[in-house]
ZALUMFI-960161 format. One record per residue (C-alpha): residue number from 1; residue in three letters; y, x, z. Coordinates in pm, 1 decimal, decimal comma, m for minus. Example, Ala and Ser with C-alpha at 12.3 -4.5 7.8 and 13.67 -1.06 7.14 Angstrom:
BEGIN
NODE num residuo        v        u        w
NODE   1     ALA   m450,0   1230,0    780,0
NODE   2     SER   m106,0   1367,0    714,0
***
This chain:
BEGIN
NODE num residuo        v        u        w
NODE   1     MET  12309,5  m1675,3  m4477,3
NODE   2     LEU  11943,6  m1746,3  m4542,4
NODE   3     ALA  11663,7  m1534,2  m4682,6
NODE   4     TRP  11290,1  m1486,2  m4690,1
NODE   5     GLY  11195,7  m1137,1  m4801,1
NODE   6     TRP  10865,9   m993,3  m4921,3
NODE   7     LEU  10638,1   m714,7  m4811,1
NODE   8     PRO  10286,0   m707,0  m4955,1
NODE   9     CYS  10012,3   m811,3  m4714,8
NODE  10     PRO   9828,6   m484,8  m4627,0
NODE  11     ALA   9487,8   m650,3  m4644,6
NODE  12     ALA   9568,1   m794,0  m4986,3
NODE  13     LEU   9664,4   m449,0  m5110,0
NODE  14     ALA   9339,7   m307,4  m4977,3
NODE  15     GLN   9137,8   m567,9  m5165,6
NODE  16     GLY   9336,9   m521,2  m5486,9
NODE  17     ARG   9479,0   m873,6  m5507,7
NODE  18     VAL   9833,5   m746,2  m5565,1
NODE  19     GLN   9733,4   m553,9  m5876,7
NODE  20     THR   9771,6   m736,1  m6205,1
NODE  21     VAL   9529,1   m527,2  m6410,5
NODE  22     ALA   9153,9   m538,4  m6373,9
NODE  23     SER   8950,8   m219,9  m6391,0
NODE  24     PRO   8839,3   m114,4  m6740,3
NODE  25     SER   8475,8   m162,8  m6643,3
NODE  26     SER   8528,4   m536,6  m6591,3
NODE  27     THR   8786,1   m627,3  m6855,8
NODE  28     THR   8873,1   m488,5  m7197,5
NODE  29     LEU   9191,5   m626,0  m7351,0
NODE  30     THR   9212,6   m719,8  m7716,8
NODE  31     SER   9473,3   m504,0  m7887,4
NODE  32     GLY   9763,7   m679,2  m8055,1
NODE  33     TRP  10118,6   m814,7  m8040,9
NODE  34     SER  10249,6  m1161,4  m7970,4
NODE  35     PHE  10601,1  m1304,5  m7999,9
NODE  36     TYR  10750,8  m1631,5  m7884,8
NODE  37     ILE  11073,0  m1831,0  m7885,6
NODE  38     SER  11150,3  m2114,0  m7644,4
NODE  39     THR  11412,3  m2370,2  m7548,0
NODE  40     GLU  11448,6  m2553,8  m7217,9
NODE  41     GLY  11657,7  m2835,8  m7072,5
NODE  42     ALA  11685,6  m2905,9  m6700,0
NODE  43     PHE  11861,6  m3111,3  m6434,1
NODE  44     GLU  11948,8  m2939,7  m6105,7
NODE  45     SER  12068,7  m3138,0  m5805,8
NODE  46     ASN  12220,7  m2835,1  m5628,2
NODE  47     PRO  12245,9  m2527,5  m5855,6
NODE  48     ASN  12453,9  m2328,9  m5603,1
NODE  49     PHE  12228,5  m2424,4  m5310,6
NODE  50     LEU  12518,5  m2530,1  m5088,1
NODE  51     ALA  12537,1  m2774,2  m4797,5
NODE  52     PRO  12684,4  m3123,2  m4855,7
NODE  53     PRO  12942,0  m3219,7  m4968,6
NODE  54     ASN  12984,3  m2894,3  m5165,2
NODE  55     ASP  12664,8  m2939,7  m5365,7
NODE  56     PRO  12747,0  m3058,3  m5720,9
NODE  57     SER  12462,4  m3133,5  m5963,1
NODE  58     ASP  12454,7  m3040,4  m6330,1
NODE  59     PHE  12244,4  m3016,9  m6645,1
NODE  60     SER  12142,2  m2673,5  m6772,9
NODE  61     GLY  11977,8  m2529,8  m7080,5
NODE  62     ARG  11797,5  m2210,6  m7176,7
NODE  63     ALA  11714,5  m2053,3  m7510,6
NODE  64     GLY  11546,0  m1723,4  m7575,3
NODE  65     GLY  11234,4  m1536,8  m7670,4
NODE  66     GLY  11003,1  m1253,1  m7582,9
NODE  67     PHE  10712,4  m1031,1  m7682,7
NODE  68     ALA  10386,9   m898,4  m7541,0
NODE  69     PHE  10163,3   m606,9  m7639,5
NODE  70     SER   9816,2   m525,0  m7513,2
NODE  71     HIS   9566,3   m250,3  m7587,3
NODE  72     GLY   9224,2   m192,7  m7439,4
NODE  73     GLY   8945,6     55,8  m7472,2
NODE  74     ALA   8625,5    164,4  m7302,8
NODE  75     ARG   8809,8    356,1  m7029,3
NODE  76     GLY   9153,4    203,3  m7006,5
NODE  77     THR   9384,8    m90,1  m7066,9
NODE  78     PHE   9760,1   m114,6  m7117,1
NODE  79     SER   9996,9   m409,6  m7152,9
NODE  80     LEU  10371,5   m444,1  m7205,9
NODE  81     SER  10595,7   m752,1  m7220,2
NODE  82     GLY  10963,8   m844,0  m7225,6
NODE  83     ASP  11191,7  m1144,0  m7266,5
NODE  84     GLY  11557,7  m1238,9  m7281,5
NODE  85     ARG  11728,9  m1576,0  m7241,9
NODE  86     SER  12069,1  m1739,4  m7237,1
NODE  87     LEU  12132,2  m1978,8  m6946,4
NODE  88     PHE  12418,4  m2227,2  m6972,7
NODE  89     TYR  12543,5  m2528,7  m6773,3
NODE  90     ARG  12726,3  m2837,7  m6896,1
NODE  91     GLU  13000,3  m2834,2  m6628,3
NODE  92     LEU  12937,5  m2534,4  m6397,6
NODE  93     THR  13018,3  m2284,9  m6671,4
NODE  94     ASN  13081,8  m2008,7  m6416,7
NODE  95     LEU  12702,2  m1995,4  m6377,9
NODE  96     ASP  12640,9  m1925,7  m6748,1
NODE  97     THR  12463,9  m1592,9  m6794,2
NODE  98     LEU  12217,9  m1384,9  m6992,1
NODE  99     THR  11885,8  m1308,0  m6820,4
NODE 100     PHE  11615,0  m1057,4  m6908,1
NODE 101     GLY  11284,3   m930,8  m6779,8
NODE 102     GLY  11014,6   m681,2  m6862,5
NODE 103     SER  10682,9   m564,1  m6724,0
NODE 104     MET  10404,3   m317,7  m6794,2
NODE 105     ALA  10061,7   m255,5  m6646,0
NODE 106     GLY   9769,7    m24,9  m6703,7
NODE 107     ALA   9432,8     86,1  m6573,6
NODE 108     TYR   9224,4    394,5  m6645,6
NODE 109     ARG   8878,8    511,6  m6538,6
NODE 110     PRO   8859,4    894,2  m6551,5
NODE 111     GLY   8505,5    894,3  m6413,4
NODE 112     PRO   8228,3    659,2  m6305,8
NODE 113     LYS   8351,5    650,4  m5942,9
NODE 114     THR   8730,3    649,5  m5978,5
NODE 115     ASP   8977,2    386,3  m6100,3
NODE 116     LEU   9352,7    432,6  m6149,5
NODE 117     SER   9594,0    143,9  m6197,4
NODE 118     PHE   9964,6     67,6  m6202,5
NODE 119     ASN  10201,6   m220,5  m6270,8
NODE 120     GLY  10578,2   m257,1  m6269,7
NODE 121     SER  10848,1   m506,0  m6355,2
NODE 122     VAL  11226,1   m540,1  m6375,6
NODE 123     SER  11426,7   m860,3  m6415,9
NODE 124     SER  11780,8   m992,1  m6396,4
NODE 125     ASP  11816,2  m1358,5  m6304,4
NODE 126     TYR  11958,9  m1594,6  m6045,4
NODE 127     THR  11816,3  m1587,3  m5693,3
NODE 128     ARG  11678,2  m1937,9  m5741,1
NODE 129     ARG  11464,8  m1815,2  m6033,1
NODE 130     SER  11369,1  m1464,3  m5917,1
NODE 131     GLU  10990,9  m1420,4  m5902,9
NODE 132     ILE  11000,9  m1172,5  m5611,9
NODE 133     LEU  11212,7  m1405,0  m5400,0
NODE 134     LEU  11065,0  m1743,8  m5492,2
NODE 135     SER  10702,8  m1631,4  m5471,8
NODE 136     GLN  10736,3  m1601,5  m5094,4
NODE 137     GLY  10950,0  m1910,7  m5035,7
NODE 138     ILE  11283,9  m1733,0  m5013,7
NODE 139     VAL  11595,2  m1951,4  m5021,4
NODE 140     LEU  11928,6  m1776,2  m5085,5
NODE 141     PRO  12277,4  m1881,3  m5197,7
NODE 142     GLN  12309,3  m1872,2  m5576,1
NODE 143     SER  12375,8  m1520,1  m5704,7
NODE 144     GLN  12260,6  m1297,8  m5985,4
NODE 145     VAL  12000,5  m1046,8  m5868,8
NODE 146     LEU  11840,8   m743,1  m6030,9
NODE 147     THR  11487,2   m692,3  m5899,8
NODE 148     MET  11251,0   m401,8  m5957,0
NODE 149     ARG  10889,2   m365,2  m5847,6
NODE 150     PHE  10630,5    m91,1  m5902,8
NODE 151     ASN  10275,5    m41,9  m5768,1
NODE 152     ALA  10024,6    236,6  m5831,4
NODE 153     GLY   9678,5    272,3  m5685,4
NODE 154     ILE   9365,2    487,7  m5678,2
NODE 155     SER   9021,6    357,3  m5586,4
NODE 156     HIS   8727,8    594,8  m5534,3
NODE 157     THR   8366,0    498,4  m5466,7
NODE 158     LEU   8228,6    721,2  m5190,6
NODE 159     SER   7882,1    564,4  m5201,0
NODE 160     THR   7709,6    259,0  m5340,9
NODE 161     ARG   7857,2     50,0  m5057,1
NODE 162     THR   8174,6    234,4  m4949,9
NODE 163     THR   8511,4    252,1  m5130,2
NODE 164     LEU   8832,5    436,3  m5040,6
NODE 165     SER   9159,0    296,4  m5181,1
NODE 166     THR   9522,1    410,0  m5167,2
NODE 167     THR   9827,8    227,3  m5299,0
NODE 168     GLY  10194,5    322,6  m5329,7
NODE 169     ARG  10474,8     76,5  m5397,9
NODE 170     PHE  10849,1     43,6  m5447,9
NODE 171     GLU  11062,3   m269,2  m5452,2
NODE 172     ARG  11438,4   m329,1  m5479,6
NODE 173     ALA  11668,6   m632,1  m5487,0
NODE 174     GLN  12031,2   m578,8  m5593,2
NODE 175     PHE  12269,6   m876,6  m5569,3
NODE 176     ASP  12588,5   m950,8  m5761,7
NODE 177     SER  12758,2  m1089,3  m5449,9
NODE 178     GLN  12954,7   m935,1  m5164,2
NODE 179     ASN  12798,9  m1190,3  m4926,8
NODE 180     LEU  12442,3  m1064,0  m4988,5
NODE 181     ASN  12302,9   m722,5  m4897,9
NODE 182     ASP  12102,4   m503,1  m5133,2
NODE 183     GLY  11772,0   m368,1  m5008,6
NODE 184     ASN  11470,9   m161,6  m5111,9
NODE 185     THR  11126,8    m83,2  m4974,0
NODE 186     PHE  10899,2    219,7  m5015,2
NODE 187     GLY  10543,9    172,0  m4894,4
NODE 188     ALA  10191,7    310,9  m4895,7
NODE 189     THR   9853,0    175,8  m4788,5
NODE 190     ALA   9519,1    347,9  m4731,1
NODE 191     SER   9200,0    152,2  m4665,6
NODE 192     LEU   8825,2    196,8  m4638,1
NODE 193     SER   8590,7    m89,1  m4726,2
NODE 194     ARG   8217,5   m118,5  m4662,4
NODE 195     ARG   7987,5   m371,9  m4828,8
NODE 196     VAL   7742,4   m478,8  m4558,1
NODE 197     SER   7549,4   m724,4  m4775,6
NODE 198     ARG   7585,1   m917,0  m5100,4
NODE 199     THR   7813,2  m1168,3  m4928,4
NODE 200     LEU   7987,0   m967,8  m4653,1
NODE 201     SER   8231,6   m675,1  m4667,5
NODE 202     LEU   8430,3   m510,1  m4388,2
NODE 203     SER   8749,9   m305,8  m4421,0
NODE 204     ALA   8999,0   m110,4  m4213,5
NODE 205     GLY   9336,4     21,2  m4318,3
NODE 206     TYR   9681,4    151,3  m4240,1
NODE 207     SER  10010,7     60,0  m4407,4
NODE 208     HIS  10355,3    221,0  m4380,0
NODE 209     ASP  10676,7     69,9  m4519,9
NODE 210     GLN  11021,5    226,9  m4514,3
NODE 211     ILE  11298,9    m34,0  m4548,5
NODE 212     ASP  11655,1     57,3  m4642,9
NODE 213     SER  11932,6   m204,1  m4675,3
NODE 214     ASP  12312,1   m220,5  m4660,3
NODE 215     VAL  12283,5   m326,3  m4294,1
NODE 216     GLN  11980,6   m156,1  m4138,3
NODE 217     LYS  11706,7     98,8  m4188,1
NODE 218     ARG  11362,7     14,6  m4055,4
NODE 219     SER  11007,9    148,3  m4068,7
NODE 220     ILE  10700,4    m71,0  m4029,8
NODE 221     ASP  10354,9     69,5  m3948,7
NODE 222     THR  10058,2   m168,3  m3959,7
NODE 223     GLY   9695,1   m111,0  m3867,6
NODE 224     TYR   9439,1   m378,4  m3943,9
NODE 225     GLY   9075,6   m469,9  m3990,7
NODE 226     GLY   8945,4   m721,7  m4241,5
NODE 227     VAL   8646,3   m932,9  m4339,5
NODE 228     HIS   8561,6  m1059,9  m4688,1
NODE 229     LEU   8293,4  m1330,0  m4699,5
NODE 230     VAL   8143,0  m1492,1  m5007,3
NODE 231     VAL   8061,0  m1842,1  m4881,4
NODE 232     ASN   7897,4  m1947,1  m5210,4
NODE 233     PRO   7928,2  m1846,6  m5578,2
NODE 234     ARG   8253,1  m2045,9  m5606,5
NODE 235     THR   8416,4  m1984,3  m5268,0
NODE 236     ASP   8529,3  m1670,5  m5084,7
NODE 237     LEU   8707,9  m1619,8  m4753,3
NODE 238     ASN   8934,1  m1332,3  m4643,4
NODE 239     LEU   9039,8  m1264,2  m4283,3
NODE 240     SER   9239,9   m973,9  m4141,5
NODE 241     ALA   9405,9   m897,6  m3808,7
NODE 242     GLY   9592,4   m608,9  m3651,6
NODE 243     ALA   9931,4   m504,7  m3517,9
NODE 244     SER  10264,0   m387,3  m3661,7
NODE 245     SER  10507,9   m143,5  m3502,7
NODE 246     THR  10872,3   m170,2  m3611,3
NODE 247     GLY  11151,2     78,0  m3536,2
NODE 248     GLY  11471,9    231,2  m3666,0
NODE 249     ASP  11847,9    269,5  m3611,6
NODE 250     ALA  11774,9    455,9  m3284,4
NODE 251     GLY  11620,7    142,3  m3134,9
NODE 252     ALA  11294,8    117,3  m2939,6
NODE 253     ARG  10985,5     38,0  m3142,0
NODE 254     LYS  10852,8   m315,7  m3117,0
NODE 255     VAL  10485,6   m409,4  m3153,7
NODE 256     THR  10397,5   m750,8  m3297,7
NODE 257     PRO  10064,2   m901,6  m3402,8
NODE 258     TYR   9966,0   m912,3  m3768,4
NODE 259     GLY   9723,2  m1158,4  m3923,3
NODE 260     ALA   9629,4  m1309,8  m4257,6
NODE 261     ALA   9372,3  m1555,6  m4388,5
NODE 262     SER   9293,5  m1698,4  m4731,1
NODE 263     ILE   9028,8  m1911,6  m4897,4
NODE 264     ASN   8976,3  m1934,5  m5273,4
NODE 265     VAL   8771,7  m2195,4  m5456,3
NODE 266     LYS   8702,6  m2149,6  m5828,0
NODE 267     TYR   8543,5  m2394,2  m6070,6
NODE 268     PRO   8545,5  m2373,5  m6450,8
NODE 269     ARG   8845,1  m2609,5  m6469,2
NODE 270     LEU   8978,9  m2601,5  m6112,7
NODE 271     VAL   9120,5  m2319,7  m5898,7
NODE 272     LEU   9232,2  m2388,0  m5541,0
NODE 273     SER   9374,4  m2131,7  m5297,2
NODE 274     LEU   9505,7  m2162,5  m4942,7
NODE 275     ALA   9668,6  m1869,6  m4760,8
NODE 276     TYR   9844,2  m1796,1  m4432,3
NODE 277     SER  10006,8  m1478,7  m4301,7
NODE 278     HIS  10195,0  m1365,8  m3993,8
NODE 279     GLN  10373,5  m1036,5  m4049,5
NODE 280     ILE  10695,5   m837,2  m4038,7
NODE 281     ARG  10897,1   m846,0  m4360,5
NODE 282     GLN  11239,2   m760,3  m4498,4
NODE 283     ASP  11503,8  m1030,8  m4537,2
NODE 284     TYR  11633,1   m947,1  m4884,1
NODE 285     GLY  11996,6  m1051,8  m4905,4
NODE 286     VAL  12055,1  m1049,7  m4528,6
NODE 287     GLY  11945,9   m690,2  m4476,6
NODE 288     ARG  11736,9   m742,1  m4164,0
NODE 289     VAL  11370,8   m732,7  m4070,2
NODE 290     SER  11215,0  m1055,0  m3944,9
NODE 291     GLU  10890,0  m1189,5  m3804,9
NODE 292     ALA  10759,4  m1451,5  m4043,4
NODE 293     ASP  10482,9  m1708,7  m4080,5
NODE 294     LEU  10408,0  m1824,1  m4433,4
NODE 295     ALA  10155,2  m2081,0  m4554,6
NODE 296     THR  10089,2  m2158,3  m4922,2
NODE 297     LEU   9865,0  m2397,6  m5113,4
NODE 298     ASN   9810,1  m2356,1  m5488,7
NODE 299     LEU   9617,5  m2583,1  m5724,7
NODE 300     ASN   9550,1  m2527,0  m6096,1
NODE 301     ARG   9358,2  m2778,5  m6305,4
NODE 302     THR   9262,0  m2761,5  m6673,2
NODE 303     PHE   9125,2  m3064,9  m6854,6
NODE 304     GLY   9058,9  m3199,0  m7203,1
NODE 305     ARG   8957,6  m3022,4  m7522,6
NODE 306     ARG   9319,4  m2925,1  m7581,7
NODE 307     LYS   9315,9  m2734,1  m7250,3
NODE 308     VAL   9604,8  m2917,4  m7091,4
NODE 309     SER   9679,0  m2744,3  m6759,9
NODE 310     LEU   9833,6  m2879,6  m6442,8
NODE 311     HIS   9963,4  m2649,0  m6169,6
NODE 312     SER  10117,7  m2725,3  m5831,3
NODE 313     SER  10205,6  m2544,9  m5508,9
NODE 314     LEU  10328,6  m2611,3  m5156,5
NODE 315     THR  10500,7  m2352,3  m4936,3
NODE 316     TYR  10601,8  m2355,8  m4570,0
NODE 317     GLY  10774,5  m2073,3  m4386,1
NODE 318     LEU  10900,1  m2004,8  m4036,1
NODE 319     ASN  11131,9  m1706,9  m4004,6
NODE 320     ARG  11255,8  m1545,8  m3680,2
NODE 321     THR  11518,9  m1271,2  m3689,5
NODE 322     SER  11671,5  m1058,2  m3415,2
NODE 323     GLY  11870,6   m739,4  m3384,5
NODE 324     SER  12202,8   m586,3  m3298,5
NODE 325     SER  12359,3   m690,2  m3627,2
NODE 326     ALA  12318,5  m1062,5  m3566,4
NODE 327     GLN  12226,5  m1314,1  m3305,1
NODE 328     ASP  11866,5  m1416,9  m3265,4
NODE 329     SER  11787,0  m1705,9  m3499,5
NODE 330     SER  11504,4  m1891,6  m3665,1
NODE 331     TYR  11478,4  m2128,1  m3958,1
NODE 332     ARG  11219,7  m2307,4  m4169,7
NODE 333     THR  11178,4  m2324,7  m4543,9
NODE 334     TYR  10986,0  m2577,7  m4749,8
NODE 335     GLY  10897,1  m2566,8  m5116,5
NODE 336     ALA  10701,6  m2772,3  m5368,1
NODE 337     THR  10645,4  m2722,9  m5740,0
NODE 338     ALA  10448,7  m2910,0  m6004,0
NODE 339     GLY  10417,8  m2857,6  m6376,5
NODE 340     MET  10209,3  m2918,7  m6686,5
NODE 341     GLN  10143,9  m2722,8  m7004,7
NODE 342     ILE  10047,1  m2925,1  m7312,6
NODE 343     PRO   9937,5  m2749,4  m7635,6
NODE 344     LEU  10084,0  m2948,7  m7925,0
NODE 345     ALA   9942,6  m2722,0  m8196,1
NODE 346     ARG   9779,3  m2379,2  m8220,6
NODE 347     ARG  10116,2  m2203,9  m8180,6
NODE 348     LEU  10332,5  m2477,6  m8028,5
NODE 349     ARG  10336,6  m2574,1  m7658,4
NODE 350     ALA  10532,7  m2815,3  m7441,3
NODE 351     ASP  10598,7  m2764,3  m7068,5
NODE 352     TRP  10746,4  m2979,4  m6797,0
NODE 353     GLY  10801,6  m2908,6  m6431,8
NODE 354     TYR  10960,7  m3010,3  m6103,1
NODE 355     SER  11059,4  m2805,9  m5800,2
NODE 356     TYR  11197,6  m2882,0  m5455,5
NODE 357     PHE  11337,4  m2637,4  m5199,5
NODE 358     ARG  11467,2  m2711,0  m4852,5
NODE 359     THR  11581,9  m2497,8  m4561,7
NODE 360     SER  11695,7  m2590,0  m4212,9
NODE 361     GLN  11892,1  m2374,7  m3972,3
NODE 362     ALA  12244,1  m2473,8  m3860,3
NODE 363     LEU  12269,7  m2687,2  m4176,2
NODE 364     LEU  12010,4  m2874,1  m4380,7
NODE 365     ILE  12022,1  m2770,4  m4746,8
NODE 366     ASP  11792,2  m2893,8  m5021,2
NODE 367     SER  11769,7  m2887,1  m5398,6
NODE 368     HIS  11571,3  m3067,7  m5669,0
NODE 369     SER  11526,6  m2957,1  m6028,0
NODE 370     ALA  11327,6  m3085,0  m6324,6
NODE 371     PHE  11285,3  m2934,0  m6671,2
NODE 372     VAL  11121,0  m2980,5  m7009,9
NODE 373     ALA  11057,4  m2689,5  m7248,2
NODE 374     LEU  10919,6  m2619,5  m7595,0
NODE 375     SER  10784,4  m2281,7  m7707,5
NODE 376     TYR  10640,8  m2136,8  m8030,0
NODE 377     ARG  10410,9  m1831,5  m8020,6
NODE 378     MET  10287,6  m1603,4  m8298,8
NODE 379     GLU  10012,4  m1342,0  m8257,3
NODE 380     LEU   9946,2  m1028,6  m8461,8
NODE 381     HIS   9619,6   m831,9  m8431,9
***
C-alpha cells in the first residue's frame, strides 16, 4: 500500500504562503457572482492504479458545473465557491460516481497592526484527483476519498520591522475502502519574523502537529529558523532549517532534521518556482508517519492577446517509513503534468492536459491520462 501524506511546511505557514487570501490592505475583491458549466473527456491508461497485468485502460467523461461568490471592502474580503460533477467510464462502470467540492476564504483587518484570515475546503473525489493528496505527489490505490481542510491565522505587527504570526489548522482524509486508513491532523504554528533590510528578513518559529489515524497516533514538534532574501525585484529565495521530534503510542521520541528551500521567479507572463523539503509527514491511507523528501518544479506561461496560458509541473518524492505496525520500507514517486487553457470567447474556454504518475517499491506502477474540456462561464456583478 502506497501513500504520500501532507503536513504544511512550518516555514511556509510562518510566511503566509499556505493562506489563499491576501490581506485587505493589499487586495480588495470585486463583489459579484459567477457560474459555469463544463464537460470533459479523458483517456486513462490505469484508472485503478494497479500493477501489470491488472491495469486496464478506459475512456472517461465528466459533466458538471459550479459557482463562485466574492465580496470585498476596505477592511475585509470574503469568497465562496462550490462545484459538482458526474464522472463516468465507458467500460469500468464500477468507478462511476458523483463528485463535489466547496471552499471559502476570508480576511479581516480589525486595526492597522492586526490581520485575521481563514480558508477551508471540503471535497469528495477519487484519490487520483484529490487536491490534498496529488498536490504533494501522493500515489494511492483508486478509492473515493472525502477530504477536509481548514486554516485560520492571526498576524500582528509589533513594530515597523517585527511581526508575530500564529496559525491553526485541521485536515482529514476519509477513504471509502477497507484497505486504506482514515487520518486527521490538528496543528498550530507560532513564528516571529524580523525585517533586517529591504531585501533580507529573518524568522524563527515552532510548530506542533497531532496526528490521529486508524493505525497510530503521533505528535510532531518542529523548531526552525528561516531566511527570506529578495535577490532582485523578480526573484526571491526562502531557506529554513531546524529539527523535528516525533513520538506517540508509548514509543521513544525520535529527532530528525527538518529543512526547506524555495526560489520563485516572476515575470509579467512567466512564473517559475522550485521547492524542496525534508520533513516528517503523515501517510494518509497507510496511517503511519514517514520521513520524506519532496522536490517540485512549477512553470506557468501566459502569451498572446487572448491570454492563452500554459502550465506544467514536475514532482519527485522519496518516502521512508518505519514503526511497529510495518516493516521499514522506502519508495519513490514521480509525477509530471502539463496543460493549456485557451479562451475561445469572452465566456467560453477550452482546456487540455496530460498527467503521468509513477511509483516504485516492490512493484513498479505507472499511469498516464490525457483530457480535453470545454467550459462556459457567466458573471453577475
